[in-house]
C-alpha positions as CSV (number, residue, x, y, z in Angstrom):
1,X,-10.1,23.3,10.7
2,X,-13.2,23.0,9.0
3,X,-16.4,24.5,10.9
4,X,-18.4,26.1,8.7
5,X,-16.9,26.4,4.8
6,X,-20.2,27.6,3.6
7,X,-20.5,30.7,6.0
8,X,-16.7,31.6,5.3
9,X,-17.3,31.4,1.7
10,X,-19.9,33.9,2.3
11,X,-17.7,36.0,4.7
12,X,-15.0,35.9,1.6
13,X,-17.3,36.9,-1.0
14,X,-18.9,39.8,0.4
15,X,-15.4,41.2,1.9
16,X,-15.3,42.4,-1.9
17,X,-18.6,44.3,-2.2
18,X,-19.9,45.6,1.8
19,X,-17.1,48.2,3.0
20,X,-19.1,47.6,6.4
21,X,-18.0,44.0,7.0
22,X,-16.3,44.0,10.1
23,X,-12.2,43.3,9.7
24,X,-13.0,40.5,13.0
25,X,-15.6,38.8,11.1
26,X,-13.2,37.7,8.4
27,X,-11.0,36.9,10.9
28,X,-12.9,34.6,12.7
29,X,-13.5,32.4,10.1
30,X,-10.0,32.5,8.5
31,X,-9.6,28.9,10.0
32,X,-12.8,28.0,7.3
33,X,-11.2,30.1,4.5
34,X,-7.5,28.8,4.7
35,X,-9.3,25.0,4.8
36,X,-11.8,26.2,1.5
37,X,-8.3,27.6,-0.3
38,X,-6.7,23.9,0.7
39,X,-9.6,22.3,-0.6
40,X,-9.5,24.1,-4.3
41,X,-5.9,24.0,-4.5
42,X,-5.9,20.4,-3.9
43,X,-8.8,19.9,-6.4
44,X,-7.0,21.5,-9.3
45,X,-4.5,19.5,-9.9
46,X,-5.7,19.1,-13.1
47,X,-4.5,22.6,-14.3
48,X,-8.1,24.3,-13.0
49,X,-6.2,27.7,-13.7
50,X,-9.2,29.4,-12.7
51,X,-9.9,26.9,-9.4
52,X,-6.1,27.8,-8.5
53,X,-7.2,31.6,-9.0
54,X,-9.8,31.8,-6.7
55,X,-7.9,29.7,-4.3
56,X,-5.4,32.1,-4.5
57,X,-8.0,35.2,-3.8
58,X,-9.0,33.1,-1.0
59,X,-5.6,32.9,0.4
60,X,-5.4,36.8,-0.1
61,X,-8.4,37.6,1.8
62,X,-7.1,36.2,5.2
63,X,-3.1,37.7,4.2
64,X,-3.5,39.7,7.1
65,X,-3.3,36.8,9.6
66,X,-0.9,34.7,7.2
67,X,1.5,34.1,9.9
68,X,-1.3,32.5,12.5
69,X,-0.9,29.1,9.7
70,X,2.5,27.8,9.0
71,X,0.2,26.5,5.8
72,X,-0.4,29.6,4.0
73,X,2.4,30.8,2.3
74,X,3.1,26.5,1.5
75,X,-0.6,26.9,-0.5
76,X,0.6,30.2,-1.4
77,X,3.5,28.5,-3.3
78,X,1.4,25.1,-4.2
79,X,-0.7,27.5,-6.1
80,X,1.7,29.5,-7.7
81,X,3.3,26.7,-8.7
82,X,0.5,25.3,-10.3
83,X,0.1,28.2,-12.6
84,X,3.6,28.1,-13.7
85,X,4.5,31.7,-11.5
86,X,8.3,30.1,-10.4
87,X,9.2,33.3,-9.1
88,X,6.1,33.7,-6.9
89,X,6.4,30.2,-5.3
90,X,10.2,30.3,-4.6
91,X,9.1,33.4,-2.7
92,X,6.0,31.8,-0.8
93,X,8.0,28.6,0.0
94,X,11.1,31.1,1.1
95,X,8.5,32.6,3.3
96,X,6.8,29.2,4.6
97,X,10.1,28.3,6.0
98,X,10.8,31.7,7.8
99,X,7.6,31.5,9.0
100,X,7.8,28.3,11.1
101,X,9.8,28.8,14.2
102,X,10.0,25.2,14.8
103,X,10.2,21.9,13.2
104,X,10.9,23.6,9.5
105,X,11.5,19.9,7.7
106,X,7.5,19.8,7.8
107,X,7.3,22.3,5.3
108,X,9.7,20.9,2.9
109,X,8.0,17.9,3.1
110,X,4.4,18.9,2.3
111,X,5.8,21.5,-0.5
112,X,7.2,18.0,-1.9
113,X,4.4,15.9,-1.7
114,X,2.7,18.6,-3.4
115,X,5.1,19.3,-5.8
116,X,5.1,15.4,-6.9
117,X,1.1,15.7,-7.2
118,X,1.5,18.8,-9.8
119,X,4.0,16.9,-11.6
120,X,6.4,19.3,-11.2
121,X,8.8,16.4,-11.0
122,X,11.9,18.5,-11.7
123,X,11.4,21.1,-8.2
124,X,10.5,18.1,-6.4
125,X,13.6,16.4,-6.7
126,X,15.9,19.6,-6.0
127,X,13.8,20.3,-3.2
128,X,14.4,16.1,-2.0
129,X,18.2,16.5,-2.2
130,X,17.8,20.0,-0.6
131,X,16.3,18.2,2.5
132,X,18.8,15.2,2.6
133,X,21.8,18.5,2.7
134,X,19.5,20.0,5.4
135,X,18.1,17.3,7.7
136,X,19.7,14.1,6.8
137,X,18.0,10.6,5.8
138,X,15.1,9.5,7.2
139,X,11.8,7.2,6.8
140,X,10.1,10.0,5.6
141,X,12.2,11.4,3.0
142,X,12.5,7.8,1.7
143,X,8.9,7.9,1.0
144,X,8.9,11.0,-0.9
145,X,11.7,9.3,-3.3
146,X,8.9,6.4,-3.5
147,X,6.4,9.0,-4.4
148,X,8.9,10.8,-6.8
149,X,9.8,7.8,-8.6
150,X,6.0,6.0,-8.1
151,X,4.5,9.0,-10.4
152,X,6.9,8.2,-13.5
153,X,6.2,4.6,-15.4
154,X,9.9,4.8,-16.1
155,X,10.8,4.6,-12.3
156,X,7.7,2.7,-11.6
157,X,9.0,-1.0,-10.2
158,X,12.4,0.7,-8.8
159,X,9.8,3.0,-6.3
160,X,8.1,-0.2,-5.4
161,X,11.2,-1.9,-4.2
162,X,12.9,1.1,-2.5
163,X,9.1,0.9,-0.8
164,X,9.3,-2.4,0.6
165,X,13.2,-2.0,1.7
166,X,12.0,0.6,3.5
167,X,8.9,-1.2,5.4
168,X,11.0,-4.0,5.8
169,X,13.3,-1.7,8.0
170,X,10.4,-1.4,10.5
171,X,10.7,2.4,12.0
172,X,7.5,4.1,12.9
173,X,6.9,7.7,10.6
174,X,3.0,8.2,10.2
175,X,3.5,10.8,7.2
176,X,6.1,7.9,5.8
177,X,3.2,5.5,6.1
178,X,0.3,7.7,5.1
179,X,2.5,7.7,1.6
180,X,3.4,4.1,1.5
181,X,0.3,2.3,2.1
182,X,-2.1,3.9,-0.8
183,X,0.7,2.8,-3.1
184,X,1.1,-0.3,-1.6
185,X,-2.9,-0.8,-1.6
186,X,-2.6,0.5,-5.6
187,X,-0.4,-2.1,-6.8
188,X,-2.2,-4.7,-5.0
189,X,0.3,-5.6,-2.5
190,X,-2.1,-6.1,0.5
191,X,0.5,-7.7,2.9
192,X,3.0,-5.1,2.6
193,X,0.5,-2.5,3.3
194,X,-0.3,-4.4,6.3
195,X,3.1,-4.6,7.3
196,X,3.4,-0.8,7.2
197,X,0.5,-0.5,9.3
198,X,1.7,-2.4,11.6
199,X,4.9,0.0,11.8
200,X,2.9,2.4,13.3
201,X,0.4,0.3,15.5
202,X,3.4,-0.7,17.2
203,X,4.3,2.7,18.6
204,X,0.4,4.1,17.9
205,X,-2.4,0.9,18.5
206,X,-4.8,3.8,18.5
207,X,-4.1,5.8,15.5
208,X,-7.5,6.7,14.0
209,X,-6.1,6.8,10.5
210,X,-4.4,3.1,10.7
211,X,-7.4,1.9,12.0
212,X,-9.7,3.3,9.7
213,X,-6.9,1.8,6.7
214,X,-7.3,-1.1,7.9
215,X,-11.1,-1.4,8.4
216,X,-11.1,-0.6,4.4
217,X,-8.6,-3.4,3.6
218,X,-10.8,-5.9,5.8
219,X,-13.7,-4.4,4.0
220,X,-11.9,-5.1,0.1
221,X,-11.4,-1.4,-0.7
222,X,-8.2,-0.7,-1.6
223,X,-8.5,3.0,-3.2
224,X,-7.0,5.0,-0.8
225,X,-5.6,8.5,-1.3
226,X,-1.9,9.1,0.8
227,X,-2.6,12.6,3.3
228,X,-0.6,14.3,4.9
229,X,-2.6,17.2,6.0
230,X,-4.7,15.5,7.9
231,X,-5.1,15.5,12.4
232,X,-2.2,13.6,13.2
233,X,0.0,16.7,12.7
234,X,1.1,16.6,16.1
235,X,0.2,13.5,17.2
236,X,3.1,11.8,15.3
237,X,5.0,11.4,19.3
238,X,2.6,9.5,20.9
239,X,3.8,5.9,22.0
240,X,2.0,2.8,23.1
241,X,-0.5,3.8,25.8
């Protein structure tokens, strides 16, 4: 999605001071402006309120085209809750669910991921229970519970045990793997990380993310972030070729 962030930033900023800016030009760079906003919110988890407000301003600048992006309202919701605006969070999240016409579960999964990273554990747990009620149990939900419990020192050991049970089941879910593998590597559990990667390779042997992580492990690099926002979004149904 990120093609030219600098130019996107330029058009975003002059949209406030140049009335002659053509609407079509701003629309043309809306993908990049959304990417800039995502970067800003993801980099602002440590309560950098100014950065969060800038990100929300970015999002507001492309509001006329918000329905082009199902993630738009998720990141508005994320920005709002980082600012402790709970009413704004609920409104934006409800809009995100409404805009996504199919596979609505991914809206919930991404929002939980962001809530956990923002240390909004009460809201994350509430949303996880809602997911279970709406969509039932699956590997991604299990991985998100692991992620939530791992974020709390009191339940970290429980999280590791649950993660191992999830991996042992051998089911494939690329997003679950993107949560579990970094946790294993952070704990120095290399064998478990490789076992989880195998659940991906067994179904999608040329997956770029899994190949990249395996290479880094072979190089002794274990500092890998989970990434639910990357380019495998539409590829998790691919089979072995």
